[in-house]
C-alpha positions as CSV (number, residue, x, y, z in Angstrom):
1,M,53.3,-9.2,-12.6
2,S,51.2,-12.3,-11.8
3,T,47.9,-13.0,-13.6
4,N,45.2,-14.9,-11.9
5,T,43.2,-16.7,-14.5
6,R,40.2,-18.4,-13.2
7,Q,37.7,-20.1,-15.6
8,A,34.2,-19.0,-14.8
9,G,32.7,-22.4,-15.7
10,G,34.3,-24.2,-12.7
11,N,32.3,-22.0,-10.2
12,N,28.9,-22.2,-12.2
13,I,29.0,-25.9,-11.9
14,L,29.6,-25.6,-8.3
15,Y,26.9,-23.5,-7.8
16,F,24.8,-25.6,-10.1
17,I,25.7,-28.7,-7.6
18,V,25.1,-26.6,-4.5
19,G,21.6,-25.4,-5.6
20,A,20.6,-28.6,-6.6
21,L,21.7,-30.6,-3.5
22,V,19.7,-27.6,-1.6
23,V,16.6,-28.5,-3.8
24,A,16.9,-32.0,-3.3
25,V,16.9,-31.6,0.6
26,G,14.0,-29.5,0.6
27,V,11.8,-31.8,-1.6
28,L,12.8,-34.8,0.6
29,G,12.2,-32.9,3.7
30,Y,8.8,-31.8,2.5
31,L,8.0,-35.5,1.5
32,Y,9.3,-36.6,5.0
33,Y,7.1,-34.0,6.7
34,D,4.0,-34.8,4.6
35,A,4.3,-38.8,5.2
36,Q,4.5,-38.0,9.1
37,Q,1.3,-35.6,9.0
38,N,-0.5,-38.2,6.8
39,Q,-0.4,-41.7,8.3
40,A,-3.2,-43.9,7.8
41,D,-4.6,-45.6,11.1
42,I,-5.1,-49.3,9.9
43,T,-6.3,-51.8,12.2
44,V,-6.4,-55.6,11.1
45,N,-8.8,-57.6,13.0
46,L,-8.2,-61.4,12.3
47,P,-10.1,-64.3,13.5
48,S,-8.7,-66.2,16.1
49,V,-8.5,-69.9,16.2
50,K,-9.3,-72.0,19.6
51,T,-7.8,-75.2,20.2
52,D,-8.9,-77.5,22.7
């Protein structure tokens, strides 16, 4: 008979890593979306110098 012994700890680490990556992508996506929505409209007018 063949016995298949797998350690459950290996799968738990894999699930943790995949879950952390999903959360990280979600947070980064939200931050990117929020930054695109709240762009500041800044205009800088500097005095010009005329040379004759």
